[in-house]
N, C-alpha and C positions, 0 to 999 in steps of 0.2 A: 554575467553570462549570457550568450546569448541563444537560445533555447528556440527549436520550431515551432512555428504557429499552432496553438491549440483548436484556434476557432475560424471560419473563414473570415480572411480581411482582417484579422483581429493585427495585424504587425506585421512588414515585413518580413518574408522568408528567410534565413540563415544563408549567410553566403556559405558557398565550402571552400575548406579549407585548405589552402595553399602550400602549408608547411605543415610535414610530418609528422605523430609524435615522435621525441626522440627517446627510443628503448635501449638501456644499456645494461648491463650486469648488476648496474646500482639502484636499478628501477625495481620498487615493491610489485609487485601482481598483487591483483584480487580477480577473483571471479563474479557471477553472477547464476548461482545453480536453479535449473529450471528443467521440466521434460518437455521438451520444443523451445524454442527460442526464438523465432520468429517475429513474436509479438513484440520481444524487450528492447528499448530503448532505454533505459537507466542508464545503461550501460556509458551510451555518447553521454548523458546528463554527468554523470560521476568524472569521466572524462573531463570535459568541459569546466568540469568546476575543479577538478585536483588543480590541470594547470593554471586556472586562474588563481587557485591559493599557493601557486610554485611548489605542490609538491611534484616529486618524482614517482607517482603510481600511475600502473597501467591495469584498465577495467575490460574485462570480457565476459559475455556469455557462454557460459559451458551445456551442454544439452544431456542430464542426465535422468534416466529410465531410474525408478522407485527402487527397483531391485537393484541398484548399481550404486542407491547413495551411501550404504556403510563401506562399501569400497573408496568410494571417492573420498569420505569424509577421511579416511584412513590414509590415504595418501597425500591427503593436505597435509597431515600431522609432521609427515618427513620432508615435507619441501620448506626448506627454510625461508624463502626469498616472499611468499607468501604470507601476506599482512593481514588476509580475511577476506571474506565471501559475504555476498548477498544471496539471501533464498527467496523466492518463489514459489509461485504453482506447478507442483503438488508438494512441495517440501515442506513447508513451513512451520507446518505440526508434526511432523515427522523426525524434524531437525533436533527439538526440543527435548526426546531420547537420547540423542546422540552426543550430546554436546558436556562438555566437564562441569559449565559450569552458568547458570543462568542468572539476568541481571533482574532485579525487582521485578520491572515492565515485562520481559519476558515470561517469567513467573506467573506473574496476575493473567497476561492476557493466554499462555499458556500456548504461542506461537513464537519464532523466531526470522526477523529478514534481514539479521546481519549480524556475525560471526567474528571476531575478533583469533587471532594466529598467535599465543602469548609465546615469548621465547623457549621455553618448556616445553611445549606441543599442547598444551591446554586449550582447548576451544571454550570460549566465553559466548554464549549466545545473548542477543538484545534483539527489541522490536521499536522501532520508532515509527510503525505504519502511523499509530493513531496520534502521534506527537507530528508528524508530517501533515497528515489531514485534517489537524487545526489548524496549519500554519496555512496552509492552501486555504482554508475555508477565508483566514484571515486576509489573507492578501486580497480576496475578492469580497471584500468590507460586508461577510456574512455575520452575524454575530448569533450566538447559540444559544443562551442563558433564558430557559422558559420557555422554546422553541420546540414544538411538535415536530416529531421525525418519524420519516417511516423506511427504518433498511429493511433492504433485500438482500439478506447473506449472512451466516454466522459461520462460515467458516473460518482460515487464518487472517486473514484480514478484516473480515468483519466483526470478529472477537476484537482487535484492536481498536477499529473505530469508532464502534460502540461499547467501550471503557473511554475512551476517549471523549463522546459526546455526553455519557453520565457523569464523566468527572468535571466538566464543563458545564453543567448544571441543564443541559438540554431535558427536555419532561413532558407531555409522556413520550417513552421511545417506542415504539411497536418494531417488534423482530419478525420477518418475513420469510418464514425456511421450510424447506420440503420437509427437511429432518428435523423432528419438534426435539428429539430427545439430545440435539446440540443446541436448538436454539434455548433449552429449557437449562441448559448445563452453564450456557453465556450469563444467560437472565440470572442466577443462583449465585454464579460468580461475583458479576457485577455489585449484587446485591450484599454478599459476603464482605466486600470492600466498602461500598458505598449502600448503607441500608436505606439512606435517602433516595435512593433511584428509584424513577416512577416508570419500569420498562416492562412489555409484557410481549408474551411469542402468539405469534399463527401461524398453522400451516397453509394458510387459503385466504385469498383479498378477500374473499364474504365470511371471514369472521372477522373484518376490522371494524370495531364501532364507528369510525371516523373514516371519513371520505376523503376529508383534505387536512394535509400538511403543509406545513413551513418551509420542510427541511425532507428532499426522497434522496434517498443515496441507494445506489447499487454498486453493492461489495459483494457480487456473483463474478462469474466469469460472462454470463452472456450480453453477448453484444462482439464479444472479440473475433467470433468468427460469421461470417455472410450465413443468414435463414437462421440465426440465433432468435428465441423467443424473446419479446422482450423481458425484464427481470418485476417491472410493473405494469398492470396495463396503464393505456393512455389516457385513461378514463378518469385514474387519479392523481394527474398533473392537473393543476392550478397555474392559472398565469401569475398568480403570487407565489407560488412556492420557487424556492432554489432547487435545483438538481443538481448532484454531484455523483460523479464516476471515481472509480478507482483503475478500470481501462484505459492504457496510455494507445494504443495501436485497436482499432484508427482511434485519431484523434478524437473525432464527433462520431459517436454510436448513435444506433438509434433511438437509442432513450433521450438522449442527448440533442438529436434531433428534430426528434417530437418535442418536445420541452421548450427547442427555440423557437417553434411555431406555434406556439401557443402565448411567447411572450414570457416565459420565466429567465431570470436568472440562471446560469450554467457554470458549471464550475469542472473543467475538464480533469481526466486522469494525472493527466501531467503536473497539475496546481500540488497534488500532495506529493509527488517527487522532488520539486523545484529545489524545494526546504531542506532538503535529506543530506545534499553531500557533507557541509558543513557538521548536522549533525553527526554523521557515518566519522567523517574526518576524527572527528572529537573524541568519538568511542573507541578509534581503532589506533588513538594518541598520534595520530600524525598533524595534530592543531591543536592550540590553546581554544 
């Protein structure tokens, strides 16, 4: 699958496609629901991957305001050729209460990023963010067991990543989040599932007991827009650290740029998306 370069000079850019996607009445339709879609590149990743897998599925982003989400899902239930949809900022948690069934992963994480539309109109919510994030780290030769982690953000994607890192044996994990109640809920849920998890919550960087971490993760939306503050201070980055993003656009966020300048290993946001198409196809029962 040809993916646009995620780091300067990392690989030649993909050539523009000359053959248009063939969409007919037999094509299954999939959406990615978000509020503002300018940043979304996952639809392109999925379309390319589905084409490589010889699947007759077309994916498009849809910009849906939070107040319209219930109506949108009601409409999706009534459309027979929609096979499913992706969910991203800010709908991942809201969708949990709107689907008919949750997989174990979605239930544990408390957030949904893909939904399957069954033939009877039932909507089944799943979450592969954590699995995709770990797979992306593995592609960059990043080992997890026993590694100390600083993670900024405990929202939908942050919760999934924290669950995945704890399940993979990372520790200690320090969650940095302005909303301490949300961070505590995430930590408590992880400890309930994994009593051995070494996880701590902090509202401010001054509360951190350590200032050096093996892995620094941005699981917030900071860095998506010009002028955003850094999710963590550059003073917390060390050349020995791996710095990982969840933001896909821009490919090089201010945090990744700062990390690159001091020699950190960096993992761009697209890395967690690249393993997901096959996981999605299997969940939607489109592939074995």
